[in-house]
C-alpha positions as CSV (number, residue, x, y, z in Angstrom):
1,X,65.3,21.3,-60.9
2,X,62.8,22.4,-63.2
3,X,65.2,20.9,-66.1
4,X,65.1,17.5,-64.3
5,X,61.3,17.8,-64.3
6,X,60.9,18.4,-67.9
7,X,63.1,15.6,-68.5
8,X,61.1,13.7,-66.2
9,X,57.7,14.6,-68.0
10,X,59.3,14.1,-71.7
11,X,60.5,10.6,-70.9
12,X,56.9,9.5,-69.3
13,X,55.4,11.2,-71.7
14,X,57.6,9.6,-74.6
15,X,56.2,5.6,-73.1
16,X,52.7,6.2,-72.1
17,X,51.2,8.2,-74.8
18,X,53.2,5.4,-77.5
19,X,50.8,2.2,-77.9
20,X,53.1,0.2,-79.2
21,X,55.5,1.1,-76.3
22,X,52.9,0.2,-73.3
23,X,52.3,-3.1,-75.2
24,X,56.1,-3.9,-75.6
25,X,57.0,-3.0,-72.2
26,X,54.1,-3.7,-70.0
27,X,51.3,-6.2,-71.4
28,X,53.7,-8.1,-73.5
29,X,55.8,-9.6,-70.5
30,X,52.9,-10.6,-68.5
31,X,51.1,-12.2,-70.9
32,X,54.4,-14.3,-72.3
33,X,54.7,-15.0,-68.6
34,X,51.3,-16.4,-67.9
35,X,51.1,-17.9,-71.1
36,X,54.5,-19.6,-70.5
37,X,53.7,-20.9,-67.2
38,X,50.8,-22.0,-68.2
39,X,52.1,-24.3,-70.9
40,X,54.9,-25.5,-68.9
41,X,52.1,-26.6,-66.4
42,X,50.1,-28.4,-69.2
43,X,53.0,-29.8,-70.6
44,X,54.0,-31.7,-67.5
45,X,50.5,-32.5,-66.5
46,X,50.1,-34.0,-70.0
47,X,52.8,-36.0,-69.6
48,X,52.2,-37.1,-65.3
49,X,48.7,-38.1,-66.8
50,X,50.5,-39.9,-70.1
51,X,52.4,-42.1,-67.7
52,X,49.6,-42.9,-65.5
53,X,47.4,-43.9,-68.5
54,X,50.1,-46.2,-70.2
55,X,49.8,-49.5,-69.5
56,X,53.2,-51.1,-68.9
57,X,54.7,-54.0,-70.7
58,X,55.9,-56.3,-67.9
59,X,57.3,-59.7,-67.6
60,X,57.3,-61.8,-64.6
61,X,59.9,-65.4,-64.8
62,X,59.5,-68.1,-62.0
63,X,56.7,-66.3,-60.0
64,X,55.8,-68.7,-57.2
65,X,52.3,-69.0,-56.6
66,X,51.7,-66.3,-53.5
67,X,53.3,-63.9,-55.7
68,X,50.8,-65.0,-58.5
69,X,48.2,-64.9,-56.0
70,X,49.1,-61.3,-54.4
71,X,49.0,-60.2,-58.3
72,X,45.4,-61.4,-59.0
73,X,44.2,-60.3,-55.5
74,X,45.8,-56.7,-55.9
75,X,44.4,-56.6,-59.3
76,X,47.8,-55.9,-60.7
77,X,47.1,-58.0,-63.6
78,X,44.6,-56.0,-64.9
79,X,46.5,-52.5,-64.6
80,X,49.5,-53.5,-66.8
81,X,50.1,-56.0,-69.8
82,X,51.8,-58.8,-67.7
83,X,53.5,-61.7,-69.7
84,X,54.7,-64.6,-67.0
85,X,57.4,-66.8,-68.3
86,X,58.8,-70.2,-66.8
87,X,62.4,-70.5,-65.6
88,X,64.1,-71.3,-68.6
89,X,62.6,-68.6,-70.6
90,X,65.3,-66.3,-72.7
91,X,65.8,-63.3,-70.9
92,X,68.3,-61.4,-73.5
93,X,65.7,-60.3,-75.9
94,X,63.6,-59.2,-73.1
95,X,66.5,-56.9,-71.6
96,X,67.1,-55.7,-75.0
97,X,63.6,-54.7,-75.0
98,X,63.7,-53.0,-72.2
99,X,66.9,-51.1,-73.5
100,X,65.2,-49.9,-76.7
101,X,62.0,-48.4,-74.7
102,X,59.6,-51.3,-75.9
103,X,59.0,-53.1,-73.0
104,X,59.0,-51.6,-69.4
105,X,60.3,-54.4,-66.8
106,X,61.4,-57.8,-66.4
107,X,61.3,-59.5,-63.0
108,X,62.8,-62.6,-62.2
109,X,62.6,-64.7,-58.9
110,X,65.4,-66.9,-58.1
111,X,64.3,-70.7,-57.7
112,X,62.5,-72.0,-55.0
113,X,61.6,-68.7,-54.0
114,X,59.0,-69.2,-51.4
115,X,60.5,-72.7,-50.2
116,X,63.8,-70.5,-49.4
117,X,62.0,-67.9,-47.8
118,X,60.0,-69.9,-45.4
119,X,63.3,-72.4,-44.6
120,X,65.1,-69.1,-43.2
121,X,66.2,-69.9,-39.5
122,X,69.6,-68.6,-38.9
123,X,72.2,-66.1,-39.8
124,X,74.0,-67.4,-43.0
125,X,71.1,-69.2,-44.3
126,X,70.3,-68.9,-48.2
127,X,68.2,-65.5,-49.1
128,X,66.1,-65.3,-52.2
129,X,66.6,-63.1,-54.6
130,X,64.3,-60.9,-56.9
131,X,65.8,-59.3,-59.8
132,X,64.5,-56.4,-61.5
133,X,65.5,-55.0,-65.0
134,X,64.4,-51.6,-66.0
135,X,65.6,-48.6,-68.0
136,X,66.1,-45.3,-66.0
137,X,66.1,-43.3,-69.2
138,X,62.6,-44.2,-70.0
139,X,59.8,-42.8,-68.0
140,X,57.3,-45.9,-68.6
141,X,60.0,-48.0,-67.2
142,X,60.7,-46.2,-64.2
143,X,57.3,-45.8,-63.4
144,X,56.3,-49.6,-64.1
145,X,59.3,-50.4,-61.8
146,X,58.2,-48.1,-58.9
147,X,54.5,-49.7,-59.4
148,X,55.7,-53.2,-58.8
149,X,58.2,-52.4,-56.1
150,X,55.2,-50.8,-54.1
151,X,52.3,-53.0,-55.0
152,X,53.8,-56.5,-55.3
153,X,57.5,-56.3,-53.5
154,X,56.3,-54.6,-50.8
155,X,53.0,-56.7,-50.0
156,X,55.2,-59.6,-50.6
157,X,57.4,-58.9,-48.0
158,X,54.9,-58.2,-45.6
159,X,53.2,-61.4,-46.0
160,X,56.8,-63.2,-45.8
161,X,57.5,-61.7,-42.3
162,X,54.2,-62.4,-41.0
163,X,54.5,-65.7,-42.2
164,X,57.8,-66.1,-40.6
165,X,56.8,-63.7,-37.3
166,X,53.2,-64.1,-37.2
167,X,53.0,-61.0,-34.8
168,X,54.9,-58.3,-36.9
169,X,54.5,-56.2,-33.6
170,X,57.5,-58.3,-32.5
171,X,59.6,-56.2,-34.6
172,X,58.7,-53.2,-33.2
173,X,61.1,-51.9,-30.8
174,X,59.2,-48.6,-29.8
175,X,56.9,-45.8,-30.7
176,X,57.4,-42.6,-31.9
177,X,55.2,-39.3,-31.3
178,X,56.2,-36.3,-33.2
179,X,55.2,-33.2,-32.7
180,X,56.1,-30.0,-35.0
181,X,56.9,-27.0,-33.5
182,X,57.2,-24.2,-36.0
183,X,56.9,-20.4,-37.2
184,X,54.2,-20.7,-39.5
185,X,55.0,-17.5,-40.9
186,X,58.8,-18.5,-42.0
187,X,57.3,-21.9,-42.6
188,X,54.7,-20.4,-45.3
189,X,58.0,-18.2,-46.5
190,X,60.2,-20.6,-46.7
191,X,59.1,-21.5,-50.7
192,X,59.4,-18.0,-51.4
193,X,62.4,-17.3,-49.7
194,X,63.5,-19.4,-52.4
195,X,62.1,-18.2,-55.8
196,X,61.5,-14.7,-54.7
197,X,65.0,-13.0,-54.2
198,X,66.0,-14.3,-57.7
199,X,62.7,-13.3,-59.6
200,X,62.7,-9.8,-58.0
201,X,66.6,-9.3,-59.0
202,X,65.8,-10.4,-62.7
203,X,62.6,-8.9,-63.0
204,X,64.0,-5.4,-61.9
205,X,66.8,-5.6,-64.2
206,X,65.1,-6.7,-67.3
207,X,62.8,-3.8,-67.3
208,X,66.1,-1.3,-66.5
209,X,67.8,-3.0,-69.4
210,X,65.3,-2.7,-72.0
211,X,64.2,0.8,-70.8
212,X,67.5,2.3,-70.2
213,X,68.9,1.4,-73.5
214,X,66.4,2.8,-75.5
215,X,66.6,5.8,-73.3
216,X,70.1,7.0,-73.6
217,X,71.7,5.0,-76.8
218,X,68.1,4.8,-78.8
219,X,68.1,8.7,-78.6
220,X,72.0,9.2,-80.0
221,X,71.2,7.0,-82.7
222,X,67.7,9.0,-83.3
223,X,69.7,12.6,-83.0
224,X,67.3,13.4,-80.1
225,X,70.1,13.4,-77.4
226,X,71.9,16.0,-79.1
227,X,69.0,18.0,-79.1
228,X,68.8,17.9,-75.4
229,X,72.4,18.7,-74.8
230,X,72.5,21.4,-76.7
231,X,69.1,23.0,-74.7
232,X,69.6,25.0,-71.6
233,X,69.1,22.1,-69.4
234,X,72.6,21.6,-67.2
235,X,73.9,17.9,-67.7
236,X,73.6,17.0,-64.2
237,X,69.9,17.4,-64.7
238,X,69.5,15.8,-67.8
239,X,71.2,12.8,-66.0
240,X,69.0,13.2,-62.9
241,X,65.7,13.3,-64.9
242,X,66.9,10.3,-66.8
243,X,67.4,8.1,-63.7
244,X,64.5,9.4,-62.1
245,X,62.1,8.4,-65.0
246,X,63.9,5.0,-66.0
247,X,63.2,4.2,-62.0
248,X,59.7,4.9,-62.0
249,X,59.4,3.0,-65.3
250,X,61.1,0.5,-64.3
251,X,59.5,-0.2,-61.4
252,X,56.0,-0.3,-62.9
253,X,57.6,-2.9,-65.3
254,X,58.8,-5.0,-62.4
255,X,55.4,-4.7,-61.0
256,X,53.7,-5.9,-64.5
257,X,56.4,-9.1,-63.8
258,X,55.5,-9.7,-60.5
259,X,51.7,-9.8,-60.7
260,X,52.1,-11.9,-63.6
261,X,54.2,-14.4,-62.0
262,X,51.9,-14.1,-58.8
263,X,48.8,-15.2,-61.4
264,X,50.9,-17.7,-63.3
265,X,52.7,-19.5,-60.2
266,X,49.5,-21.3,-59.1
267,X,49.9,-22.8,-62.2
268,X,53.1,-24.5,-61.7
269,X,52.7,-25.4,-58.1
270,X,49.4,-27.4,-58.8
271,X,50.9,-29.3,-61.4
272,X,53.7,-30.0,-59.1
273,X,51.3,-30.7,-56.2
274,X,48.8,-32.9,-58.3
275,X,46.2,-30.3,-58.1
276,X,47.0,-29.3,-54.7
277,X,47.4,-25.4,-54.2
278,X,50.1,-24.5,-51.7
279,X,48.8,-21.7,-49.3
280,X,50.9,-18.7,-49.2
281,X,49.7,-17.0,-46.0
282,X,52.4,-14.4,-45.2
283,X,52.0,-11.8,-42.4
284,X,54.0,-8.8,-42.8
285,X,54.9,-6.0,-40.6
286,X,54.5,-2.5,-41.8
287,X,58.1,-2.0,-41.2
288,X,58.8,-5.3,-43.4
289,X,56.7,-3.8,-46.1
290,X,58.7,-0.5,-46.1
291,X,62.1,-2.5,-46.2
292,X,61.0,-4.7,-48.9
293,X,60.4,-1.1,-50.8
294,X,63.2,0.5,-49.9
295,X,65.6,-2.5,-51.2
296,X,63.7,-2.8,-54.4
297,X,63.9,0.7,-54.7
298,X,67.6,0.9,-54.2
299,X,68.3,-2.0,-56.6
300,X,66.5,-0.2,-59.5
301,X,68.4,3.0,-58.9
302,X,71.5,0.8,-58.9
303,X,70.1,-1.1,-62.0
304,X,69.6,2.2,-64.1
305,X,72.5,3.7,-63.1
306,X,74.2,0.8,-64.4
307,X,72.5,0.2,-67.5
308,X,72.7,4.1,-68.3
309,X,76.0,4.4,-67.8
310,X,77.0,1.3,-70.4
311,X,74.5,2.5,-72.5
312,X,76.2,6.0,-72.8
313,X,79.0,4.2,-74.1
314,X,77.3,2.6,-77.0
315,X,76.9,4.1,-80.1
316,X,74.4,2.0,-81.3
317,X,71.4,0.0,-79.4
318,X,72.7,-3.3,-80.9
319,X,76.3,-2.6,-79.4
320,X,74.8,-1.3,-76.1
321,X,72.7,-4.8,-75.8
322,X,76.4,-6.5,-75.8
323,X,77.6,-4.4,-73.4
324,X,74.7,-4.9,-70.9
325,X,74.6,-8.8,-71.5
326,X,77.6,-9.6,-69.3
327,X,76.2,-7.5,-66.3
328,X,72.6,-9.3,-66.9
329,X,74.4,-12.6,-66.4
330,X,75.9,-11.4,-63.4
331,X,72.5,-10.4,-61.7
332,X,71.4,-13.7,-62.6
333,X,73.9,-15.4,-61.0
334,X,73.8,-13.2,-58.0
335,X,70.0,-14.0,-57.2
336,X,70.3,-17.8,-58.3
337,X,72.9,-18.6,-55.9
338,X,70.5,-17.4,-52.9
339,X,68.0,-20.3,-54.3
340,X,70.4,-22.9,-53.5
341,X,71.7,-22.0,-50.2
342,X,69.5,-22.6,-48.0
343,X,70.1,-22.4,-44.0
344,X,73.4,-21.8,-44.2
345,X,75.5,-19.5,-42.1
346,X,76.3,-16.1,-44.0
347,X,78.9,-13.6,-42.9
348,X,77.6,-10.3,-42.0
349,X,79.8,-8.4,-44.9
350,X,78.3,-10.4,-47.6
351,X,75.4,-8.5,-47.3
352,X,77.0,-5.4,-48.5
353,X,77.7,-7.0,-51.9
354,X,75.2,-5.6,-54.2
355,X,72.3,-7.4,-55.8
356,X,73.6,-10.5,-53.9
357,X,73.3,-9.0,-50.6
358,X,69.5,-7.4,-51.7
359,X,68.6,-11.2,-53.0
360,X,69.7,-12.8,-49.1
361,X,68.0,-9.6,-47.2
362,X,64.8,-10.5,-49.5
363,X,65.2,-13.9,-48.5
364,X,65.7,-13.6,-44.9
365,X,62.7,-11.0,-44.9
366,X,60.3,-13.7,-46.1
367,X,61.4,-15.5,-43.5
368,X,61.3,-13.2,-40.7
369,X,64.9,-13.1,-40.1
370,X,66.2,-10.0,-41.4
371,X,68.1,-7.6,-38.9
372,X,68.4,-4.1,-39.1
373,X,72.5,-4.6,-39.5
374,X,71.7,-6.9,-42.5
375,X,68.9,-4.3,-43.9
376,X,71.4,-1.5,-43.6
377,X,74.9,-3.1,-45.0
378,X,72.4,-4.4,-48.3
379,X,70.9,-1.1,-48.8
380,X,74.4,0.6,-48.1
381,X,76.3,-1.4,-50.7
382,X,73.9,-0.8,-53.5
383,X,73.5,2.8,-53.2
384,X,77.3,2.9,-52.7
385,X,77.6,1.3,-56.1
386,X,74.7,3.4,-57.8
387,X,76.3,6.6,-56.7
388,X,79.4,5.4,-58.3
389,X,78.0,4.8,-61.5
390,X,75.8,8.3,-61.4
391,X,79.3,9.9,-60.9
392,X,80.5,8.3,-63.9
393,X,77.5,8.8,-66.0
394,X,77.8,12.7,-65.2
395,X,81.2,12.4,-66.1
396,X,80.1,10.9,-69.6
397,X,77.2,13.1,-70.5
398,X,79.8,16.3,-69.6
399,X,82.4,14.8,-72.3
400,X,81.5,15.5,-75.8
401,X,84.0,13.0,-77.2
402,X,81.7,10.5,-75.4
403,X,78.0,12.1,-76.3
404,X,78.7,13.5,-80.1
405,X,81.8,11.2,-80.8
406,X,84.2,14.3,-81.0
C-alpha cells in the first residue's frame, strides 16, 4: 500500500501547500455562507422594521360613535393616517388606490351598525356588517388589515358582547388545563432534524464535487494523471489513494460548511423570532456521536466514489461539471424531501436507499428515534453503492481508452 500512501500525501500536499486552493476550498465557502445569511437576516429585519414604521393610510366609512370612541381610546388614530368618511362617500376611487398600493385599507360599516347590533335578540334578526378591503399583494396593506382587525374589531366585538350579556363568563362553558408532556431532547432536536439532514447531504457533496473534478479530470487535463499511470504504482492503489485523500479533504470542507452554518444560523433565527434566540440544547450519547460520524463518513465515501467515476469519464473539467450536475440535483432532492415529511411513518426498507436513507437516519438521530436496524440499513445501502462505484472507477483506471482516450 506504499503507492496509495504516496498518492494520499501528494494530494494533501497539493491542496494544503497551495494558498489559492486553501482559500477557495475552505475559507471562501465559510465567508460566503456567513455573509449570505447575515445579508438575508438583515434584509428581512429591514423589511419588518419598514412595515412596522410605515404609517398606514386607512379610510373608514360610516363609523358609528362607539367605533370612533374605540379609535380614540386605543390611540389607533395616532398610529395611522386616518380618513373618516360619511356613508355617501364614493368607494371606487379608494378601491383603485388600494389596488395600486397608494392606500392600505378601506373599512365600511353598515348603516345603523350599533343600533342593529344592540337590537339583536333572536336567531334570524339582522346582523350588522363590516366590509374590509385590502390588497394581499401589498405588505403594508396586509399589515394594516391585521392591525385594524386586532386593535379595533377585536375590542369592538368584546364591547358589543359585554353590552349584550353583561357578564362574558356566561359564554364560557368549561375551562381547560393543559400540561405539556414532552421529551426535551426530542423537542430541541425537532428544528435541527428538519434542517440538518438537508445541509449535511449537500455540504458533503459540494465538497466532494469540487475536489473530485479537480483531482481526476483536472489532472487529466494538466497531463499529471498520465505520469501517475506510467509510474510503478498499481492502479488499484492509485484509486484507493485518490478516494482516501478526497474523503479527507471533503470531510474538512464539510466541517467548514457546518461551522459556518452554526455561526450563521442564529442570525436567521433571531430574525424570525423577533430577536429571540432559539436554544439548541442537545444531549447526545457517545453511541449517537459515533453513529453520526459513521453515517457522514459513509456518505463521503459514496460521494467521492460517485464524483470520481463521473469525473474520470470526462475529458475536461467543464464536461465533468456537466456530468456531475444531475447527481447534485438528485442529492439535493433526497435531502430536501426529508424536510417536509415530519413524523410520517416510513417503511424500514427506505432506509437502505442511499442518501435519502442517510438523511432519514440523521433526522431520527436528532430526535433520539434512530434504531440500530435503521442505522445498519442506511450504512449498508450507502456503502454498497459506494463499493459499486469504486469497482467501476477501478475498471475505468485500468482502461487505456478511458484514461488516455486511445
